[in-house]
PyMOL Python script that loads the backbone (N, CA, C, O; Angstrom):
from pymol import cmd

cmd.read_pdbstr("""\
ATOM      1  N   MET A   1      31.130  49.285  35.609  1.00  0.00           N
ATOM      2  CA  MET A   1      31.670  47.951  35.787  1.00  0.00           C
ATOM      3  C   MET A   1      30.563  47.036  36.323  1.00  0.00           C
ATOM      4  O   MET A   1      29.804  47.410  37.218  1.00  0.00           O
ATOM      5  N   VAL A   2      30.494  45.854  35.764  1.00  0.00           N
ATOM      6  CA  VAL A   2      29.543  44.851  36.235  1.00  0.00           C
ATOM      7  C   VAL A   2      30.176  44.142  37.428  1.00  0.00           C
ATOM      8  O   VAL A   2      31.332  43.723  37.372  1.00  0.00           O
ATOM      9  N   THR A   3      29.412  44.014  38.500  1.00  0.00           N
ATOM     10  CA  THR A   3      29.929  43.353  39.698  1.00  0.00           C
ATOM     11  C   THR A   3      29.510  41.896  39.731  1.00  0.00           C
ATOM     12  O   THR A   3      28.584  41.475  39.037  1.00  0.00           O
ATOM     13  N   ARG A   4      30.210  41.146  40.548  1.00  0.00           N
ATOM     14  CA  ARG A   4      29.920  39.731  40.751  1.00  0.00           C
ATOM     15  C   ARG A   4      28.475  39.537  41.224  1.00  0.00           C
ATOM     16  O   ARG A   4      27.764  38.662  40.731  1.00  0.00           O
ATOM     17  N   ASP A   5      28.054  40.366  42.185  1.00  0.00           N
ATOM     18  CA  ASP A   5      26.717  40.262  42.749  1.00  0.00           C
ATOM     19  C   ASP A   5      25.643  40.556  41.704  1.00  0.00           C
ATOM     20  O   ASP A   5      24.633  39.857  41.623  1.00  0.00           O
ATOM     21  N   TYR A   6      25.872  41.584  40.917  1.00  0.00           N
ATOM     22  CA  TYR A   6      24.906  41.925  39.868  1.00  0.00           C
ATOM     23  C   TYR A   6      24.803  40.783  38.857  1.00  0.00           C
ATOM     24  O   TYR A   6      23.702  40.415  38.445  1.00  0.00           O
ATOM     25  N   LEU A   7      25.939  40.226  38.460  1.00  0.00           N
ATOM     26  CA  LEU A   7      25.917  39.125  37.496  1.00  0.00           C
ATOM     27  C   LEU A   7      25.169  37.929  38.064  1.00  0.00           C
ATOM     28  O   LEU A   7      24.372  37.309  37.360  1.00  0.00           O
ATOM     29  N   LEU A   8      25.413  37.597  39.325  1.00  0.00           N
ATOM     30  CA  LEU A   8      24.712  36.469  39.934  1.00  0.00           C
ATOM     31  C   LEU A   8      23.202  36.709  39.963  1.00  0.00           C
ATOM     32  O   LEU A   8      22.424  35.807  39.655  1.00  0.00           O
ATOM     33  N   ARG A   9      22.793  37.911  40.328  1.00  0.00           N
ATOM     34  CA  ARG A   9      21.355  38.230  40.339  1.00  0.00           C
ATOM     35  C   ARG A   9      20.765  38.120  38.933  1.00  0.00           C
ATOM     36  O   ARG A   9      19.664  37.600  38.755  1.00  0.00           O
ATOM     37  N   THR A  10      21.496  38.606  37.949  1.00  0.00           N
ATOM     38  CA  THR A  10      21.026  38.565  36.563  1.00  0.00           C
ATOM     39  C   THR A  10      20.915  37.123  36.077  1.00  0.00           C
ATOM     40  O   THR A  10      19.929  36.749  35.440  1.00  0.00           O
ATOM     41  N   CYS A  11      21.918  36.326  36.376  1.00  0.00           N
ATOM     42  CA  CYS A  11      21.930  34.927  35.930  1.00  0.00           C
ATOM     43  C   CYS A  11      20.857  34.095  36.620  1.00  0.00           C
ATOM     44  O   CYS A  11      20.392  33.098  36.067  1.00  0.00           O
ATOM     45  N   SER A  12      20.465  34.497  37.814  1.00  0.00           N
ATOM     46  CA  SER A  12      19.480  33.737  38.597  1.00  0.00           C
ATOM     47  C   SER A  12      18.057  34.235  38.370  1.00  0.00           C
ATOM     48  O   SER A  12      17.111  33.638  38.883  1.00  0.00           O
ATOM     49  N   ASP A  13      17.887  35.302  37.621  1.00  0.00           N
ATOM     50  CA  ASP A  13      16.578  35.911  37.419  1.00  0.00           C
ATOM     51  C   ASP A  13      15.709  35.044  36.514  1.00  0.00           C
ATOM     52  O   ASP A  13      16.219  34.338  35.644  1.00  0.00           O
ATOM     53  N   LYS A  14      14.416  35.099  36.719  1.00  0.00           N
ATOM     54  CA  LYS A  14      13.475  34.336  35.883  1.00  0.00           C
ATOM     55  C   LYS A  14      13.186  35.042  34.560  1.00  0.00           C
ATOM     56  O   LYS A  14      12.675  34.426  33.625  1.00  0.00           O
ATOM     57  N   ASN A  15      13.515  36.339  34.480  1.00  0.00           N
ATOM     58  CA  ASN A  15      13.275  37.110  33.268  1.00  0.00           C
ATOM     59  C   ASN A  15      14.226  36.634  32.169  1.00  0.00           C
ATOM     60  O   ASN A  15      15.444  36.707  32.338  1.00  0.00           O
ATOM     61  N   PRO A  16      13.688  36.145  31.043  1.00  0.00           N
ATOM     62  CA  PRO A  16      14.551  35.609  29.990  1.00  0.00           C
ATOM     63  C   PRO A  16      15.491  36.657  29.385  1.00  0.00           C
ATOM     64  O   PRO A  16      16.583  36.312  28.933  1.00  0.00           O
ATOM     65  N   THR A  17      15.089  37.912  29.369  1.00  0.00           N
ATOM     66  CA  THR A  17      15.966  38.959  28.837  1.00  0.00           C
ATOM     67  C   THR A  17      17.176  39.141  29.727  1.00  0.00           C
ATOM     68  O   THR A  17      18.301  39.240  29.237  1.00  0.00           O
ATOM     69  N   LEU A  18      16.954  39.186  31.038  1.00  0.00           N
ATOM     70  CA  LEU A  18      18.080  39.326  31.967  1.00  0.00           C
ATOM     71  C   LEU A  18      18.991  38.100  31.909  1.00  0.00           C
ATOM     72  O   LEU A  18      20.215  38.228  31.941  1.00  0.00           O
ATOM     73  N   ARG A  19      18.392  36.920  31.826  1.00  0.00           N
ATOM     74  CA  ARG A  19      19.208  35.709  31.724  1.00  0.00           C
ATOM     75  C   ARG A  19      19.994  35.687  30.425  1.00  0.00           C
ATOM     76  O   ARG A  19      21.122  35.197  30.384  1.00  0.00           O
ATOM     77  N   GLY A  20      19.400  36.217  29.368  1.00  0.00           N
ATOM     78  CA  GLY A  20      20.115  36.329  28.093  1.00  0.00           C
ATOM     79  C   GLY A  20      21.302  37.277  28.208  1.00  0.00           C
ATOM     80  O   GLY A  20      22.360  37.029  27.629  1.00  0.00           O
ATOM     81  N   ASN A  21      21.125  38.359  28.953  1.00  0.00           N
ATOM     82  CA  ASN A  21      22.243  39.282  29.199  1.00  0.00           C
ATOM     83  C   ASN A  21      23.357  38.565  29.946  1.00  0.00           C
ATOM     84  O   ASN A  21      24.535  38.754  29.643  1.00  0.00           O
ATOM     85  N   CYS A  22      22.992  37.751  30.913  1.00  0.00           N
ATOM     86  CA  CYS A  22      23.959  36.969  31.688  1.00  0.00           C
ATOM     87  C   CYS A  22      24.758  36.057  30.765  1.00  0.00           C
ATOM     88  O   CYS A  22      25.988  36.040  30.815  1.00  0.00           O
ATOM     89  N   VAL A  23      24.070  35.309  29.932  1.00  0.00           N
ATOM     90  CA  VAL A  23      24.726  34.370  29.020  1.00  0.00           C
ATOM     91  C   VAL A  23      25.667  35.128  28.078  1.00  0.00           C
ATOM     92  O   VAL A  23      26.801  34.705  27.851  1.00  0.00           O
ATOM     93  N   GLY A  24      25.193  36.237  27.539  1.00  0.00           N
ATOM     94  CA  GLY A  24      26.009  37.024  26.626  1.00  0.00           C
ATOM     95  C   GLY A  24      27.254  37.582  27.296  1.00  0.00           C
ATOM     96  O   GLY A  24      28.333  37.584  26.703  1.00  0.00           O
ATOM     97  N   TYR A  25      27.111  38.055  28.526  1.00  0.00           N
ATOM     98  CA  TYR A  25      28.255  38.602  29.247  1.00  0.00           C
ATOM     99  C   TYR A  25      29.310  37.516  29.472  1.00  0.00           C
ATOM    100  O   TYR A  25      30.495  37.725  29.214  1.00  0.00           O
ATOM    101  N   ILE A  26      28.866  36.365  29.954  1.00  0.00           N
ATOM    102  CA  ILE A  26      29.793  35.259  30.239  1.00  0.00           C
ATOM    103  C   ILE A  26      30.467  34.781  28.962  1.00  0.00           C
ATOM    104  O   ILE A  26      31.672  34.530  28.948  1.00  0.00           O
ATOM    105  N   TYR A  27      29.702  34.656  27.902  1.00  0.00           N
ATOM    106  CA  TYR A  27      30.264  34.215  26.629  1.00  0.00           C
ATOM    107  C   TYR A  27      31.292  35.222  26.123  1.00  0.00           C
ATOM    108  O   TYR A  27      32.323  34.841  25.569  1.00  0.00           O
ATOM    109  N   GLY A  28      31.007  36.503  26.315  1.00  0.00           N
ATOM    110  CA  GLY A  28      31.944  37.545  25.913  1.00  0.00           C
ATOM    111  C   GLY A  28      33.243  37.484  26.693  1.00  0.00           C
ATOM    112  O   GLY A  28      34.320  37.637  26.118  1.00  0.00           O
ATOM    113  N   VAL A  29      33.153  37.261  27.999  1.00  0.00           N
ATOM    114  CA  VAL A  29      34.367  37.139  28.818  1.00  0.00           C
ATOM    115  C   VAL A  29      35.168  35.915  28.369  1.00  0.00           C
ATOM    116  O   VAL A  29      36.391  35.977  28.250  1.00  0.00           O
ATOM    117  N   ALA A  30      34.480  34.817  28.122  1.00  0.00           N
ATOM    118  CA  ALA A  30      35.166  33.597  27.683  1.00  0.00           C
ATOM    119  C   ALA A  30      35.861  33.844  26.343  1.00  0.00           C
ATOM    120  O   ALA A  30      37.005  33.428  26.158  1.00  0.00           O
ATOM    121  N   ASP A  31      35.193  34.507  25.419  1.00  0.00           N
ATOM    122  CA  ASP A  31      35.766  34.785  24.104  1.00  0.00           C
ATOM    123  C   ASP A  31      36.907  35.791  24.162  1.00  0.00           C
ATOM    124  O   ASP A  31      37.816  35.737  23.334  1.00  0.00           O
ATOM    125  N   SER A  32      36.875  36.698  25.116  1.00  0.00           N
ATOM    126  CA  SER A  32      37.897  37.744  25.180  1.00  0.00           C
ATOM    127  C   SER A  32      39.291  37.157  25.415  1.00  0.00           C
ATOM    128  O   SER A  32      40.295  37.778  25.068  1.00  0.00           O
ATOM    129  N   GLY A  33      39.349  35.985  25.993  1.00  0.00           N
ATOM    130  CA  GLY A  33      40.636  35.330  26.198  1.00  0.00           C
ATOM    131  C   GLY A  33      41.252  34.819  24.913  1.00  0.00           C
ATOM    132  O   GLY A  33      42.408  34.397  24.897  1.00  0.00           O
ATOM    133  N   LEU A  34      40.484  34.854  23.837  1.00  0.00           N
ATOM    134  CA  LEU A  34      40.973  34.347  22.552  1.00  0.00           C
ATOM    135  C   LEU A  34      41.414  35.467  21.616  1.00  0.00           C
ATOM    136  O   LEU A  34      41.778  35.210  20.468  1.00  0.00           O
ATOM    137  N   LEU A  35      41.384  36.702  22.099  1.00  0.00           N
ATOM    138  CA  LEU A  35      41.783  37.840  21.272  1.00  0.00           C
ATOM    139  C   LEU A  35      43.278  37.776  20.975  1.00  0.00           C
ATOM    140  O   LEU A  35      44.067  37.393  21.839  1.00  0.00           O
ATOM    141  N   PRO A  36      43.670  38.148  19.763  1.00  0.00           N
ATOM    142  CA  PRO A  36      45.104  38.179  19.442  1.00  0.00           C
ATOM    143  C   PRO A  36      45.851  39.098  20.405  1.00  0.00           C
ATOM    144  O   PRO A  36      45.397  40.203  20.702  1.00  0.00           O
ATOM    145  N   GLY A  37      46.978  38.639  20.879  1.00  0.00           N
ATOM    146  CA  GLY A  37      47.793  39.434  21.787  1.00  0.00           C
ATOM    147  C   GLY A  37      47.453  39.267  23.250  1.00  0.00           C
ATOM    148  O   GLY A  37      48.195  39.739  24.112  1.00  0.00           O
ATOM    149  N   SER A  38      46.335  38.596  23.557  1.00  0.00           N
ATOM    150  CA  SER A  38      45.998  38.385  24.965  1.00  0.00           C
ATOM    151  C   SER A  38      46.681  37.107  25.453  1.00  0.00           C
ATOM    152  O   SER A  38      46.929  36.191  24.669  1.00  0.00           O
ATOM    153  N   PRO A  39      46.984  37.050  26.751  1.00  0.00           N
ATOM    154  CA  PRO A  39      47.607  35.822  27.259  1.00  0.00           C
ATOM    155  C   PRO A  39      46.642  34.655  27.109  1.00  0.00           C
ATOM    156  O   PRO A  39      45.427  34.853  27.131  1.00  0.00           O
ATOM    157  N   PRO A  40      47.158  33.454  26.960  1.00  0.00           N
ATOM    158  CA  PRO A  40      46.251  32.307  26.808  1.00  0.00           C
ATOM    159  C   PRO A  40      45.400  32.127  28.056  1.00  0.00           C
ATOM    160  O   PRO A  40      45.889  32.290  29.174  1.00  0.00           O
ATOM    161  N   PRO A  41      44.127  31.793  27.868  1.00  0.00           N
ATOM    162  CA  PRO A  41      43.261  31.596  29.033  1.00  0.00           C
ATOM    163  C   PRO A  41      43.688  30.357  29.816  1.00  0.00           C
ATOM    164  O   PRO A  41      44.304  29.443  29.269  1.00  0.00           O
ATOM    165  N   ALA A  42      43.353  30.343  31.099  1.00  0.00           N
ATOM    166  CA  ALA A  42      43.665  29.201  31.951  1.00  0.00           C
ATOM    167  C   ALA A  42      42.554  28.150  31.879  1.00  0.00           C
ATOM    168  O   ALA A  42      42.640  27.101  32.516  1.00  0.00           O
ATOM    169  N   PHE A  43      41.523  28.441  31.104  1.00  0.00           N
ATOM    170  CA  PHE A  43      40.428  27.484  30.960  1.00  0.00           C
ATOM    171  C   PHE A  43      40.378  26.993  29.517  1.00  0.00           C
ATOM    172  O   PHE A  43      40.778  27.694  28.587  1.00  0.00           O
ATOM    173  N   CYS A  44      39.882  25.783  29.358  1.00  0.00           N
ATOM    174  CA  CYS A  44      39.774  25.162  28.034  1.00  0.00           C
ATOM    175  C   CYS A  44      38.359  24.609  27.888  1.00  0.00           C
ATOM    176  O   CYS A  44      38.009  23.593  28.488  1.00  0.00           O
ATOM    177  N   VAL A  45      37.575  25.277  27.101  1.00  0.00           N
ATOM    178  CA  VAL A  45      36.179  24.895  26.912  1.00  0.00           C
ATOM    179  C   VAL A  45      36.040  24.206  25.564  1.00  0.00           C
ATOM    180  O   VAL A  45      36.446  24.749  24.537  1.00  0.00           O
ATOM    181  N   ALA A  46      35.469  23.015  25.570  1.00  0.00           N
ATOM    182  CA  ALA A  46      35.257  22.276  24.321  1.00  0.00           C
ATOM    183  C   ALA A  46      34.261  23.026  23.442  1.00  0.00           C
ATOM    184  O   ALA A  46      33.376  23.718  23.945  1.00  0.00           O
ATOM    185  N   GLU A  47      34.409  22.884  22.143  1.00  0.00           N
ATOM    186  CA  GLU A  47      33.509  23.550  21.203  1.00  0.00           C
ATOM    187  C   GLU A  47      32.072  23.086  21.351  1.00  0.00           C
ATOM    188  O   GLU A  47      31.153  23.783  20.922  1.00  0.00           O
ATOM    189  N   THR A  48      31.863  21.933  21.944  1.00  0.00           N
ATOM    190  CA  THR A  48      30.512  21.394  22.100  1.00  0.00           C
ATOM    191  C   THR A  48      29.767  21.991  23.294  1.00  0.00           C
ATOM    192  O   THR A  48      28.567  21.761  23.447  1.00  0.00           O
ATOM    193  N   VAL A  49      30.459  22.753  24.140  1.00  0.00           N
ATOM    194  CA  VAL A  49      29.824  23.372  25.310  1.00  0.00           C
ATOM    195  C   VAL A  49      29.074  24.610  24.841  1.00  0.00           C
ATOM    196  O   VAL A  49      29.640  25.487  24.189  1.00  0.00           O
ATOM    197  N   SER A  50      27.795  24.665  25.182  1.00  0.00           N
ATOM    198  CA  SER A  50      26.956  25.790  24.754  1.00  0.00           C
ATOM    199  C   SER A  50      27.143  27.007  25.672  1.00  0.00           C
ATOM    200  O   SER A  50      27.667  26.891  26.780  1.00  0.00           O
ATOM    201  N   ALA A  51      26.716  28.141  25.198  1.00  0.00           N
ATOM    202  CA  ALA A  51      26.763  29.359  26.001  1.00  0.00           C
ATOM    203  C   ALA A  51      25.920  29.188  27.273  1.00  0.00           C
ATOM    204  O   ALA A  51      26.291  29.678  28.340  1.00  0.00           O
ATOM    205  N   ARG A  52      24.810  28.504  27.153  1.00  0.00           N
ATOM    206  CA  ARG A  52      23.948  28.264  28.323  1.00  0.00           C
ATOM    207  C   ARG A  52      24.681  27.399  29.354  1.00  0.00           C
ATOM    208  O   ARG A  52      24.580  27.648  30.555  1.00  0.00           O
ATOM    209  N   GLN A  53      25.412  26.390  28.891  1.00  0.00           N
ATOM    210  CA  GLN A  53      26.183  25.538  29.805  1.00  0.00           C
ATOM    211  C   GLN A  53      27.268  26.346  30.514  1.00  0.00           C
ATOM    212  O   GLN A  53      27.519  26.145  31.703  1.00  0.00           O
ATOM    213  N   LEU A  54      27.909  27.260  29.786  1.00  0.00           N
ATOM    214  CA  LEU A  54      28.904  28.138  30.412  1.00  0.00           C
ATOM    215  C   LEU A  54      28.247  28.957  31.518  1.00  0.00           C
ATOM    216  O   LEU A  54      28.775  29.066  32.625  1.00  0.00           O
ATOM    217  N   ALA A  55      27.091  29.530  31.204  1.00  0.00           N
ATOM    218  CA  ALA A  55      26.380  30.362  32.183  1.00  0.00           C
ATOM    219  C   ALA A  55      25.965  29.540  33.397  1.00  0.00           C
ATOM    220  O   ALA A  55      26.065  30.016  34.528  1.00  0.00           O
ATOM    221  N   ASP A  56      25.503  28.319  33.177  1.00  0.00           N
ATOM    222  CA  ASP A  56      25.118  27.459  34.304  1.00  0.00           C
ATOM    223  C   ASP A  56      26.321  27.158  35.196  1.00  0.00           C
ATOM    224  O   ASP A  56      26.209  27.174  36.422  1.00  0.00           O
ATOM    225  N   ALA A  57      27.475  26.882  34.575  1.00  0.00           N
ATOM    226  CA  ALA A  57      28.684  26.576  35.354  1.00  0.00           C
ATOM    227  C   ALA A  57      29.114  27.791  36.165  1.00  0.00           C
ATOM    228  O   ALA A  57      29.487  27.659  37.330  1.00  0.00           O
ATOM    229  N   VAL A  58      29.064  28.971  35.556  1.00  0.00           N
ATOM    230  CA  VAL A  58      29.462  30.192  36.261  1.00  0.00           C
ATOM    231  C   VAL A  58      28.486  30.498  37.391  1.00  0.00           C
ATOM    232  O   VAL A  58      28.909  30.843  38.494  1.00  0.00           O
ATOM    233  N   THR A  59      27.194  30.376  37.132  1.00  0.00           N
ATOM    234  CA  THR A  59      26.186  30.640  38.160  1.00  0.00           C
ATOM    235  C   THR A  59      26.382  29.707  39.348  1.00  0.00           C
ATOM    236  O   THR A  59      26.343  30.136  40.501  1.00  0.00           O
ATOM    237  N   SER A  60      26.591  28.440  39.059  1.00  0.00           N
ATOM    238  CA  SER A  60      26.834  27.453  40.128  1.00  0.00           C
ATOM    239  C   SER A  60      28.052  27.831  40.958  1.00  0.00           C
ATOM    240  O   SER A  60      28.018  27.778  42.188  1.00  0.00           O
ATOM    241  N   TYR A  61      29.115  28.211  40.284  1.00  0.00           N
ATOM    242  CA  TYR A  61      30.350  28.608  40.972  1.00  0.00           C
ATOM    243  C   TYR A  61      30.096  29.830  41.852  1.00  0.00           C
ATOM    244  O   TYR A  61      30.505  29.851  43.013  1.00  0.00           O
ATOM    245  N   LEU A  62      29.430  30.838  41.314  1.00  0.00           N
ATOM    246  CA  LEU A  62      29.174  32.057  42.084  1.00  0.00           C
ATOM    247  C   LEU A  62      28.299  31.785  43.309  1.00  0.00           C
ATOM    248  O   LEU A  62      28.474  32.409  44.356  1.00  0.00           O
ATOM    249  N   GLN A  63      27.364  30.856  43.171  1.00  0.00           N
ATOM    250  CA  GLN A  63      26.495  30.518  44.305  1.00  0.00           C
ATOM    251  C   GLN A  63      27.252  29.759  45.389  1.00  0.00           C
ATOM    252  O   GLN A  63      26.941  29.901  46.572  1.00  0.00           O
ATOM    253  N   SER A  64      28.232  28.962  45.006  1.00  0.00           N
ATOM    254  CA  SER A  64      28.936  28.142  45.994  1.00  0.00           C
ATOM    255  C   SER A  64      30.230  28.766  46.510  1.00  0.00           C
ATOM    256  O   SER A  64      30.764  28.332  47.531  1.00  0.00           O
ATOM    257  N   HIS A  65      30.727  29.763  45.821  1.00  0.00           N
ATOM    258  CA  HIS A  65      31.956  30.446  46.232  1.00  0.00           C
ATOM    259  C   HIS A  65      31.622  31.905  46.534  1.00  0.00           C
ATOM    260  O   HIS A  65      31.699  32.769  45.660  1.00  0.00           O
ATOM    261  N   HIS A  66      31.259  32.154  47.757  1.00  0.00           N
ATOM    262  CA  HIS A  66      30.872  33.508  48.139  1.00  0.00           C
ATOM    263  C   HIS A  66      32.109  34.387  48.193  1.00  0.00           C
ATOM    264  O   HIS A  66      33.082  34.081  48.884  1.00  0.00           O
ATOM    265  N   GLY A  67      32.054  35.461  47.467  1.00  0.00           N
ATOM    266  CA  GLY A  67      33.178  36.393  47.437  1.00  0.00           C
ATOM    267  C   GLY A  67      32.680  37.791  47.676  1.00  0.00           C
ATOM    268  O   GLY A  67      31.547  37.999  48.109  1.00  0.00           O
ATOM    269  N   ASP A  68      33.527  38.739  47.394  1.00  0.00           N
ATOM    270  CA  ASP A  68      33.186  40.145  47.524  1.00  0.00           C
ATOM    271  C   ASP A  68      32.096  40.477  46.506  1.00  0.00           C
ATOM    272  O   ASP A  68      32.289  40.284  45.305  1.00  0.00           O
ATOM    273  N   ALA A  69      30.961  40.971  46.976  1.00  0.00           N
ATOM    274  CA  ALA A  69      29.834  41.289  46.101  1.00  0.00           C
ATOM    275  C   ALA A  69      30.210  42.317  45.044  1.00  0.00           C
ATOM    276  O   ALA A  69      29.627  42.335  43.960  1.00  0.00           O
ATOM    277  N   ASN A  70      31.175  43.169  45.350  1.00  0.00           N
ATOM    278  CA  ASN A  70      31.585  44.221  44.417  1.00  0.00           C
ATOM    279  C   ASN A  70      32.774  43.830  43.549  1.00  0.00           C
ATOM    280  O   ASN A  70      33.316  44.661  42.821  1.00  0.00           O
ATOM    281  N   GLU A  71      33.183  42.552  43.625  1.00  0.00           N
ATOM    282  CA  GLU A  71      34.282  42.076  42.775  1.00  0.00           C
ATOM    283  C   GLU A  71      33.905  42.262  41.308  1.00  0.00           C
ATOM    284  O   GLU A  71      32.735  42.153  40.941  1.00  0.00           O
ATOM    285  N   ASP A  72      34.891  42.541  40.487  1.00  0.00           N
ATOM    286  CA  ASP A  72      34.691  42.657  39.055  1.00  0.00           C
ATOM    287  C   ASP A  72      34.122  41.341  38.520  1.00  0.00           C
ATOM    288  O   ASP A  72      34.695  40.275  38.746  1.00  0.00           O
ATOM    289  N   ALA A  73      33.004  41.419  37.818  1.00  0.00           N
ATOM    290  CA  ALA A  73      32.347  40.209  37.328  1.00  0.00           C
ATOM    291  C   ALA A  73      33.215  39.435  36.346  1.00  0.00           C
ATOM    292  O   ALA A  73      33.172  38.205  36.325  1.00  0.00           O
ATOM    293  N   ALA A  74      33.997  40.130  35.536  1.00  0.00           N
ATOM    294  CA  ALA A  74      34.844  39.434  34.563  1.00  0.00           C
ATOM    295  C   ALA A  74      35.860  38.544  35.269  1.00  0.00           C
ATOM    296  O   ALA A  74      36.121  37.424  34.830  1.00  0.00           O
ATOM    297  N   ALA A  75      36.432  39.042  36.361  1.00  0.00           N
ATOM    298  CA  ALA A  75      37.387  38.231  37.130  1.00  0.00           C
ATOM    299  C   ALA A  75      36.692  37.024  37.738  1.00  0.00           C
ATOM    300  O   ALA A  75      37.251  35.928  37.750  1.00  0.00           O
ATOM    301  N   ALA A  76      35.484  37.214  38.238  1.00  0.00           N
ATOM    302  CA  ALA A  76      34.730  36.105  38.825  1.00  0.00           C
ATOM    303  C   ALA A  76      34.399  35.060  37.759  1.00  0.00           C
ATOM    304  O   ALA A  76      34.459  33.859  38.023  1.00  0.00           O
ATOM    305  N   VAL A  77      34.051  35.518  36.562  1.00  0.00           N
ATOM    306  CA  VAL A  77      33.744  34.588  35.460  1.00  0.00           C
ATOM    307  C   VAL A  77      34.995  33.785  35.095  1.00  0.00           C
ATOM    308  O   VAL A  77      34.923  32.568  34.922  1.00  0.00           O
ATOM    309  N   ARG A  78      36.131  34.457  34.979  1.00  0.00           N
ATOM    310  CA  ARG A  78      37.376  33.735  34.650  1.00  0.00           C
ATOM    311  C   ARG A  78      37.699  32.702  35.732  1.00  0.00           C
ATOM    312  O   ARG A  78      38.105  31.584  35.414  1.00  0.00           O
ATOM    313  N   ASN A  79      37.523  33.063  37.007  1.00  0.00           N
ATOM    314  CA  ASN A  79      37.766  32.103  38.089  1.00  0.00           C
ATOM    315  C   ASN A  79      36.830  30.909  37.980  1.00  0.00           C
ATOM    316  O   ASN A  79      37.243  29.764  38.164  1.00  0.00           O
ATOM    317  N   ALA A  80      35.570  31.184  37.681  1.00  0.00           N
ATOM    318  CA  ALA A  80      34.587  30.100  37.550  1.00  0.00           C
ATOM    319  C   ALA A  80      34.936  29.192  36.383  1.00  0.00           C
ATOM    320  O   ALA A  80      34.857  27.969  36.503  1.00  0.00           O
ATOM    321  N   LEU A  81      35.322  29.777  35.256  1.00  0.00           N
ATOM    322  CA  LEU A  81      35.666  28.967  34.087  1.00  0.00           C
ATOM    323  C   LEU A  81      36.949  28.184  34.316  1.00  0.00           C
ATOM    324  O   LEU A  81      37.075  27.048  33.857  1.00  0.00           O
ATOM    325  N   ASN A  82      37.904  28.782  35.024  1.00  0.00           N
ATOM    326  CA  ASN A  82      39.137  28.059  35.374  1.00  0.00           C
ATOM    327  C   ASN A  82      38.807  26.832  36.213  1.00  0.00           C
ATOM    328  O   ASN A  82      39.421  25.777  36.049  1.00  0.00           O
ATOM    329  N   SER A  83      37.845  26.970  37.103  1.00  0.00           N
ATOM    330  CA  SER A  83      37.452  25.870  37.983  1.00  0.00           C
ATOM    331  C   SER A  83      36.656  24.800  37.226  1.00  0.00           C
ATOM    332  O   SER A  83      36.889  23.604  37.407  1.00  0.00           O
ATOM    333  N   ALA A  84      35.727  25.232  36.387  1.00  0.00           N
ATOM    334  CA  ALA A  84      34.841  24.282  35.690  1.00  0.00           C
ATOM    335  C   ALA A  84      35.478  23.621  34.481  1.00  0.00           C
ATOM    336  O   ALA A  84      35.160  22.480  34.146  1.00  0.00           O
ATOM    337  N   TYR A  85      36.387  24.351  33.822  1.00  0.00           N
ATOM    338  CA  TYR A  85      36.978  23.852  32.575  1.00  0.00           C
ATOM    339  C   TYR A  85      38.498  24.015  32.585  1.00  0.00           C
ATOM    340  O   TYR A  85      39.049  24.744  31.761  1.00  0.00           O
ATOM    341  N   PRO A  86      39.171  23.343  33.508  1.00  0.00           N
ATOM    342  CA  PRO A  86      40.636  23.494  33.551  1.00  0.00           C
ATOM    343  C   PRO A  86      41.279  22.860  32.312  1.00  0.00           C
ATOM    344  O   PRO A  86      40.783  21.873  31.769  1.00  0.00           O
ATOM    345  N   CYS A  87      42.381  23.450  31.888  1.00  0.00           N
ATOM    346  CA  CYS A  87      43.135  22.867  30.764  1.00  0.00           C
ATOM    347  C   CYS A  87      43.902  21.648  31.252  1.00  0.00           C
ATOM    348  O   CYS A  87      44.456  21.644  32.351  1.00  0.00           O
ATOM    349  N   LYS A  88      43.925  20.622  30.423  1.00  0.00           N
ATOM    350  CA  LYS A  88      44.701  19.431  30.765  1.00  0.00           C
ATOM    351  C   LYS A  88      46.156  19.714  30.441  1.00  0.00           C
ATOM    352  O   LYS A  88      46.468  20.309  29.409  1.00  0.00           O
ATOM    353  N   LYS A  89      47.030  19.293  31.311  1.00  0.00           N
ATOM    354  CA  LYS A  89      48.466  19.534  31.074  1.00  0.00           C
ATOM    355  C   LYS A  89      49.160  18.320  30.563  1.00  0.00           C
ATOM    356  O   LYS A  89      50.365  18.357  30.315  1.00  0.00           O
TER     357      LYS A  89
END
""", "prot")
cmd.dss("prot")
cmd.show_as("cartoon", "prot")
cmd.util.cbc("prot")
cmd.orient("prot")
């Protein structure tokens, strides 16, 4: 399991390969909410938002919202996306 702390370290790393892993992980979590049969996500991301922008929003959230370092990274990503891209009601 990927932890919140590991994801934050990966997203903040200067190594482009590690940062690419970060972007891919976040994009995968965001996309997983669109799978058939899954509950609708609580976040609404415009098609114009890039994967890099998603990663920047999640990294910012993780840096400003200190949580359990061992929290599941997918849950932390969903919380960050819910905060950065709430659905309009």
